[in-house]
Structure formats: C-alpha cells, structure tokens
C-alpha positions as CSV (number, residue, x, y, z in Angstrom):
1,X,-21.4,-42.4,-64.2
2,X,-24.1,-43.3,-61.6
3,X,-24.3,-46.9,-60.7
4,X,-27.4,-48.8,-59.8
5,X,-27.5,-50.1,-56.3
6,X,-29.1,-53.2,-54.8
7,X,-29.2,-55.3,-58.0
8,X,-29.9,-59.0,-57.0
9,X,-26.7,-61.0,-56.7
10,X,-26.4,-63.7,-59.4
11,X,-25.8,-67.2,-58.1
12,X,-22.4,-67.3,-59.9
13,X,-21.4,-64.1,-58.2
14,X,-20.7,-65.2,-54.6
15,X,-19.5,-63.0,-51.8
16,X,-15.7,-62.9,-51.8
17,X,-13.8,-63.7,-48.7
18,X,-13.2,-60.0,-47.9
19,X,-16.9,-59.2,-47.9
20,X,-18.1,-58.1,-44.4
21,X,-21.9,-58.2,-45.3
22,X,-24.3,-55.5,-46.1
23,X,-23.1,-55.9,-49.6
24,X,-24.3,-55.0,-53.0
25,X,-23.6,-56.4,-56.5
26,X,-24.3,-54.6,-59.7
27,X,-23.8,-54.8,-63.4
28,X,-22.7,-51.7,-65.3
29,X,-24.5,-52.9,-68.4
30,X,-21.3,-53.4,-70.4
31,X,-20.4,-56.8,-68.9
32,X,-18.6,-55.4,-65.9
33,X,-20.0,-56.8,-62.7
34,X,-19.0,-55.4,-59.3
35,X,-19.3,-56.4,-55.6
36,X,-19.2,-53.8,-52.9
37,X,-19.0,-54.1,-49.1
38,X,-18.1,-52.2,-46.0
39,X,-20.1,-49.1,-46.9
40,X,-19.4,-46.0,-44.6
41,X,-20.9,-42.6,-45.2
42,X,-20.4,-39.1,-43.9
43,X,-22.6,-36.1,-44.5
44,X,-20.7,-32.9,-45.3
45,X,-22.2,-29.4,-45.2
46,X,-20.1,-26.6,-46.5
47,X,-21.0,-23.0,-46.7
48,X,-23.0,-22.1,-49.9
49,X,-23.5,-25.8,-50.8
50,X,-26.2,-28.2,-50.1
51,X,-25.6,-31.2,-47.9
52,X,-23.3,-33.7,-49.6
53,X,-23.0,-37.4,-48.8
54,X,-19.6,-39.1,-49.2
55,X,-19.7,-43.0,-49.2
56,X,-16.5,-45.1,-49.0
57,X,-16.5,-48.9,-49.6
58,X,-14.5,-51.8,-50.8
59,X,-15.3,-52.9,-54.3
60,X,-14.1,-55.6,-56.6
61,X,-14.7,-56.3,-60.3
62,X,-15.7,-59.8,-61.0
63,X,-15.4,-60.8,-64.7
64,X,-15.3,-64.6,-64.2
65,X,-12.2,-64.1,-62.1
66,X,-11.9,-62.0,-59.0
67,X,-10.1,-58.7,-59.8
68,X,-8.2,-56.5,-57.4
69,X,-10.0,-55.0,-54.4
70,X,-10.3,-51.3,-54.6
71,X,-11.6,-48.5,-52.5
72,X,-14.7,-46.9,-54.0
73,X,-15.5,-43.3,-53.2
74,X,-19.0,-42.0,-54.2
75,X,-19.9,-38.3,-53.6
76,X,-23.6,-37.4,-53.9
77,X,-24.2,-33.7,-54.1
78,X,-23.5,-31.0,-56.6
79,X,-21.1,-32.4,-59.2
80,X,-21.5,-36.1,-58.3
81,X,-18.3,-38.1,-58.4
82,X,-17.7,-41.8,-58.4
83,X,-14.2,-43.3,-58.6
84,X,-12.1,-46.3,-57.5
85,X,-8.5,-46.1,-56.2
86,X,-6.1,-48.8,-55.0
87,X,-5.1,-49.4,-51.4
88,X,-1.8,-47.5,-51.7
89,X,-3.4,-44.5,-53.2
90,X,-6.2,-44.6,-50.5
91,X,-3.5,-44.6,-47.8
92,X,-1.8,-41.6,-49.4
93,X,-5.1,-39.8,-49.7
94,X,-6.0,-40.6,-46.1
95,X,-2.6,-39.3,-44.9
96,X,-3.0,-36.1,-47.0
97,X,-6.5,-35.5,-45.6
98,X,-5.3,-36.2,-42.1
99,X,-2.4,-33.7,-42.4
100,X,-4.8,-31.1,-43.9
101,X,-7.2,-31.6,-41.0
102,X,-4.4,-31.3,-38.5
103,X,-3.3,-28.0,-40.1
104,X,-6.9,-26.7,-40.3
105,X,-7.7,-27.4,-36.6
106,X,-7.6,-24.5,-34.2
107,X,-4.8,-24.6,-31.7
108,X,-5.7,-26.4,-28.5
109,X,-5.5,-24.7,-25.1
110,X,-2.9,-27.4,-24.0
111,X,0.6,-28.0,-25.0
112,X,2.9,-31.0,-25.4
113,X,6.6,-31.7,-25.3
114,X,8.2,-33.2,-28.4
115,X,11.8,-33.6,-29.6
116,X,13.0,-30.7,-31.6
117,X,13.3,-33.0,-34.6
118,X,9.5,-33.4,-34.6
119,X,8.5,-29.7,-34.6
120,X,6.7,-28.7,-37.8
121,X,6.2,-25.5,-39.7
122,X,3.3,-23.4,-38.3
123,X,3.5,-24.7,-34.8
124,X,3.9,-22.5,-31.8
125,X,7.0,-23.1,-29.8
126,X,7.8,-21.8,-26.3
127,X,10.9,-19.7,-26.4
128,X,12.5,-17.5,-23.7
129,X,10.5,-14.6,-25.3
130,X,7.2,-16.5,-25.1
131,X,5.2,-18.4,-27.7
132,X,6.2,-17.9,-31.3
133,X,5.1,-19.4,-34.6
134,X,7.7,-21.4,-36.5
135,X,7.9,-19.8,-40.0
136,X,10.9,-21.7,-41.2
137,X,13.2,-24.4,-39.9
138,X,16.6,-26.0,-40.5
139,X,17.6,-29.4,-39.3
140,X,21.4,-29.9,-39.4
141,X,22.1,-33.6,-39.0
142,X,25.9,-33.1,-39.0
143,X,25.7,-31.2,-35.7
144,X,22.4,-32.8,-34.5
145,X,20.8,-29.3,-34.1
146,X,17.6,-27.6,-35.2
147,X,17.1,-23.9,-35.8
148,X,13.6,-22.5,-35.8
149,X,12.9,-19.1,-37.4
150,X,10.0,-16.9,-36.1
151,X,8.8,-13.4,-36.8
152,X,11.2,-12.2,-34.1
153,X,14.1,-14.4,-35.2
154,X,14.5,-14.0,-39.0
155,X,15.9,-16.5,-41.5
156,X,19.5,-15.6,-40.9
157,X,21.5,-18.6,-39.8
158,X,22.8,-16.9,-36.6
159,X,19.4,-15.7,-35.4
160,X,17.2,-18.8,-35.3
161,X,16.1,-20.5,-32.0
162,X,18.6,-23.4,-31.7
163,X,17.9,-26.8,-30.1
164,X,19.6,-30.2,-30.1
165,X,17.5,-32.5,-32.3
166,X,16.6,-34.7,-29.3
167,X,16.0,-31.8,-26.9
168,X,12.4,-31.5,-25.6
169,X,10.5,-28.5,-27.0
170,X,7.1,-27.2,-25.7
171,X,4.7,-26.9,-28.7
172,X,1.1,-26.0,-29.2
173,X,0.0,-28.5,-31.8
174,X,-3.2,-28.9,-33.9
175,X,-5.6,-31.4,-32.3
176,X,-5.7,-34.8,-33.9
177,X,-8.9,-36.8,-33.6
C-alpha cells in the first residue's frame, strides 16, 4: 500500500512532542491519519537489481488520540514494501542486521585480544599451530573453561583448544562500523 506524502497538516493534527521537524502528515483515505518524522534514507544497489531506496522514520497514528510511536520502513524498488514495527522489534531487527553485517564483513588485517568467553563461531583464533577457524565451541562453566574446535582439532572433547574463560585469546574479528 503506497502512501501519499506531503499532505498538508490539518490544524487539529499538531506536531507531537517526539517530532524532530521535516515531518509529513497523511490520511490513508479510510479515516486513519498519520504523522511521520526523522526520515533517514539509504540507497542500496544489489547485483541484478536496480537501485533501491530504503527510508526509515518514526510514525504515529492519530485518531483523535495519539497512538503508539512506531518505526516505519519504506522500501522503494522492485517489490515495494511499507510496514510499521514497534520499538522492541526494531531493536531486534537492528541487532540481527548488525550481526549479519559483522559476519559478512571480510576479516581485517589486524587482530584483537578478547576473553575466551567472547570468542564466536567462525572467528580465527591464534593457536600454537597458527591461525585457525573456530568451527565449534564448548563453554564449561563448572570448570570455567572453553574448548574451541577447528579443522585440525576435531569435535572430540579431548582434542579442542582449551582456554580458561577469562584467558585472553588473539582473534581476527569481523570489522564493525
């Protein structure tokens, strides 16, 4: 459902306290009136697809009483999409997107030291035999130890690389921006 933008704001539809300006108000034609603010857009270009614009804003339905503020996501491109989600769902979506972006980033040239309890699957750890990818891991809180399994050290309990949970481990980690 495409919404009309830049509909003049009626006098009885004032800017709510959360509005940061640059706002729009619109009527869906069925009695539902909305107020949107804080519009941010990013242009995304994927292989084999035309440029797509993703716009995120805060939106609130006003039906004589202010409704809950939601996060509005509008995707303009092939297969347009327009939907609202609540703040909790938006935070979960942001965390999922951030985690996926971290996993998709190429490994940086640098390294960092983290406690063994913070090592994640897919990260490269420095072992006495060189850099190895963590394929599986086991955290044993009873003994405060971690075992990391690599292609060289299989998933047998006795053959993982063992560290105390608080012990520093050198890792190559995806870049976070």
